[in-house]
TORKOL-828622 format. One record per residue (C-alpha): residue number from 0; residue in three letters; chain; x, y, z. Coordinates in steps of 0.1 Angstrom, whole numbers, plus 5000, padded with zeros to 4 digits. Layout:
<recs>
 seq type mol    x    y    z
 NUM  ALA   A    X    Y    Z
...
</recs>
This chain:
<recs>
 seq type mol    x    y    z
   0  MET   A 1025 6671 1166
   1  ALA   A 1000 6691 1185
   2  VAL   A 0968 6711 1182
   3  ILE   A 0960 6740 1205
   4  LEU   A 0930 6764 1207
   5  ALA   A 0939 6801 1206
   6  ASP   A 0927 6836 1197
   7  VAL   A 0944 6868 1185
   8  PHE   A 0934 6901 1200
   9  GLY   A 0904 6883 1215
  10  SER   A 0893 6871 1181
  11  PRO   A 0891 6834 1171
  12  ASN   A 0898 6844 1135
  13  ILE   A 0935 6836 1138
  14  GLY   A 0940 6828 1102
  15  VAL   A 0930 6863 1092
  16  TYR   A 0957 6877 1114
  17  CYS   A 0985 6851 1110
  18  PHE   A 1003 6831 1083
  19  CYS   A 1026 6801 1086
  20  ASN   A 1044 6776 1064
  21  GLU   A 1067 6748 1074
  22  GLU   A 1094 6771 1087
  23  LEU   A 1079 6804 1097
  24  ALA   A 1049 6820 1113
  25  VAL   A 1042 6857 1106
  26  VAL   A 1020 6873 1132
  27  PRO   A 1010 6908 1140
  28  PRO   A 1027 6928 1167
  29  GLY   A 1011 6928 1201
  30  LEU   A 1009 6891 1209
  31  THR   A 1021 6882 1243
  32  ASN   A 1054 6864 1247
  33  ARG   A 1035 6834 1261
  34  LYS   A 1014 6832 1230
  35  LEU   A 1044 6836 1207
  36  LYS   A 1060 6807 1225
  37  GLN   A 1029 6786 1221
  38  PHE   A 1027 6792 1184
  39  ALA   A 1064 6785 1179
  40  GLU   A 1063 6753 1199
  41  THR   A 1030 6740 1184
  42  LEU   A 1040 6747 1148
  43  ASP   A 1078 6741 1153
  44  VAL   A 1086 6773 1135
  45  ASN   A 1104 6806 1139
  46  VAL   A 1080 6835 1146
  47  CYS   A 1082 6869 1130
  48  SER   A 1061 6897 1144
  49  THR   A 1052 6925 1119
  50  THR   A 1024 6943 1101
  51  VAL   A 1021 6941 1063
  52  GLY   A 1013 6974 1046
  53  GLY   A 1006 6988 1081
  54  SER   A 0978 6962 1086
  55  THR   A 0976 6935 1113
  56  LEU   A 0956 6913 1089
  57  VAL   A 0987 6894 1079
  58  GLY   A 0969 6861 1071
  59  ALA   A 0947 6879 1045
  60  LEU   A 0977 6896 1028
  61  VAL   A 1004 6870 1028
  62  THR   A 1006 6836 1011
  63  GLY   A 1033 6811 1001
  64  ASN   A 1049 6778 1009
  65  SER   A 1083 6765 1021
  66  LYS   A 1100 6781 0990
  67  GLY   A 1090 6816 1000
  68  LEU   A 1064 6841 1009
  69  LEU   A 1044 6863 0985
  70  VAL   A 1035 6898 0998
  71  PRO   A 1015 6927 0983
  72  HIS   A 1032 6958 0969
  73  THR   A 1018 6978 0998
  74  ILE   A 1044 6963 1022
  75  GLN   A 1067 6988 1038
  76  ASP   A 1105 6985 1036
  77  TYR   A 1109 6979 1073
  78  GLU   A 1082 6952 1072
  79  LEU   A 1099 6936 1042
  80  HIS   A 1133 6936 1059
  81  ARG   A 1118 6921 1090
  82  ILE   A 1104 6891 1072
  83  GLU   A 1135 6887 1050
  84  GLU   A 1154 6879 1082
  85  PHE   A 1136 6846 1082
  86  SER   A 1125 6838 1046
  87  LYS   A 1127 6845 1009
  88  VAL   A 1101 6872 1001
  89  VAL   A 1086 6881 0967
  90  ILE   A 1066 6913 0962
  91  VAL   A 1036 6909 0939
  92  GLU   A 1030 6940 0919
  93  SER   A 0993 6936 0916
  94  LYS   A 0962 6957 0925
  95  TRP   A 0950 6925 0942
  96  THR   A 0966 6928 0977
  97  ALA   A 0947 6902 0997
  98  LEU   A 0969 6874 0984
  99  GLY   A 0960 6851 1013
 100  ASN   A 0924 6850 1001
 101  VAL   A 0930 6842 0965
 102  VAL   A 0958 6816 0967
 103  LEU   A 0957 6781 0983
 104  ALA   A 0992 6766 0983
 105  ASN   A 1014 6739 0997
 106  ASP   A 1048 6727 0987
 107  PHE   A 1034 6705 0959
 108  GLY   A 1010 6728 0941
 109  VAL   A 0986 6757 0942
 110  ILE   A 0950 6767 0934
 111  LEU   A 0944 6802 0923
 112  HIS   A 0913 6824 0920
 113  PRO   A 0900 6818 0885
 114  ASP   A 0905 6855 0875
 115  ALA   A 0938 6859 0893
 116  PRO   A 0959 6885 0873
 117  ARG   A 0990 6877 0855
 118  GLU   A 1012 6891 0882
 119  ILE   A 0999 6866 0907
 120  THR   A 1000 6837 0883
 121  LYS   A 1036 6845 0873
 122  SER   A 1047 6846 0909
 123  MET   A 1040 6809 0913
 124  ASP   A 1074 6803 0897
 125  ASP   A 1089 6817 0929
 126  LEU   A 1070 6791 0949
 127  GLY   A 1082 6763 0926
 128  VAL   A 1047 6752 0917
 129  GLN   A 1025 6750 0886
 130  PRO   A 0994 6771 0889
 131  ALA   A 0959 6756 0886
 132  HIS   A 0927 6776 0889
 133  GLY   A 0895 6766 0907
 134  ASN   A 0865 6775 0929
 135  ILE   A 0853 6763 0963
 136  GLY   A 0816 6761 0966
 137  ALA   A 0813 6780 0933
 138  LEU   A 0832 6809 0950
 139  PRO   A 0866 6821 0938
 140  PHE   A 0882 6829 0972
 141  VAL   A 0900 6797 0974
 142  GLY   A 0926 6809 1000
 143  ALA   A 0899 6820 1024
 144  LEU   A 0877 6789 1020
 145  ALA   A 0904 6763 1027
 146  ILE   A 0937 6756 1044
 147  ALA   A 0964 6733 1029
 148  THR   A 0995 6717 1043
 149  ASN   A 1018 6690 1029
 150  GLN   A 0997 6665 1048
 151  GLY   A 0962 6675 1036
 152  ALA   A 0937 6702 1029
 153  LEU   A 0906 6712 1048
 154  LEU   A 0879 6726 1026
 155  SER   A 0846 6745 1031
 156  PRO   A 0816 6721 1035
 157  ASN   A 0801 6738 1004
 158  THR   A 0829 6724 0982
 159  LEU   A 0816 6705 0951
 160  LYS   A 0829 6671 0942
 161  GLU   A 0845 6683 0910
 162  GLU   A 0861 6712 0928
 163  GLN   A 0875 6688 0955
 164  SER   A 0890 6666 0927
 165  VAL   A 0907 6695 0911
 166  ILE   A 0922 6706 0945
 167  GLU   A 0934 6671 0953
 168  ALA   A 0951 6667 0919
 169  ALA   A 0968 6701 0921
 170  LEU   A 0980 6700 0957
 171  LYS   A 0987 6662 0957
 172  VAL   A 0971 6656 0991
 173  GLY   A 0939 6642 1005
 174  THR   A 0910 6666 1015
 175  GLU   A 0882 6667 1040
 176  LEU   A 0853 6691 1043
 177  SER   A 0846 6710 1075
 178  THR   A 0839 6743 1091
 179  THR   A 0860 6760 1118
 180  ASN   A 0851 6782 1148
 181  GLY   A 0817 6765 1154
 182  GLY   A 0803 6766 1119
 183  VAL   A 0823 6791 1098
 184  PRO   A 0827 6780 1062
 185  PHE   A 0857 6803 1056
 186  VAL   A 0880 6776 1069
 187  LYS   A 0912 6796 1068
 188  SER   A 0899 6822 1092
 189  GLY   A 0899 6797 1120
 190  ILE   A 0932 6778 1116
 191  LEU   A 0969 6782 1113
 192  ALA   A 0986 6749 1104
 193  ASN   A 1015 6731 1088
 194  SER   A 1025 6695 1087
 195  LYS   A 1038 6696 1123
 196  GLY   A 1009 6712 1142
 197  ALA   A 0979 6734 1142
 198  VAL   A 0966 6764 1161
 199  VAL   A 0928 6766 1158
 200  GLY   A 0903 6793 1167
 201  SER   A 0890 6792 1202
 202  LEU   A 0854 6786 1191
 203  THR   A 0863 6754 1172
 204  ARG   A 0843 6724 1183
 205  GLY   A 0850 6687 1188
 206  ALA   A 0836 6675 1155
 207  GLU   A 0856 6702 1137
 208  LEU   A 0888 6692 1156
 209  MET   A 0883 6656 1146
 210  GLN   A 0882 6666 1109
 211  ILE   A 0912 6689 1113
 212  THR   A 0934 6662 1130
 213  LYS   A 0922 6636 1105
 214  VAL   A 0931 6654 1073
 215  LEU   A 0961 6674 1085
 216  GLY   A 0976 6645 1105
 217  VAL   A 0982 6666 1136
</recs>
């Protein structure tokens, strides 16, 4: 298990650009071979380089767990085929395309935006999990305000006690509160993680790293 500091295109917001589960990391084209190798070794995954719907903001658009990836209907055929070389992929036919911002999932469960449309809720069957709904800090963007693995979940410091309890019950893991990238409450923006390792934004500080390693067990 390992933790490394990194950026993507000079930005510490690596979770906006990248997605990973236990087996695969999906990253935008243009990363150096050295960085791709670092990500693959730290997370112990295959790495797929592609845009999604022509966008490099892969982490905001893709979600999922070890059972498969959910992608928006805007994905192009060549992008879909690229990801399908590595993983099961399910297209979600919803006007909501930023799936990574409204879904917080691991292999044990999922928390959805309280107003998530039926198309997103139904797609949880493909991930093999029962959907639960909740907020983080009274905000509905649960996928942007937290990161979850099969070891634990790191939540925005604004998370309320009752929200934390709902998340722990749904995902069946312990949780801790923290920021990333030196104080950013949108936790996912600064971290890419699974149960085997973590890549964190280059501005992440010591106290934040301690919380990350504590709850994610990396």
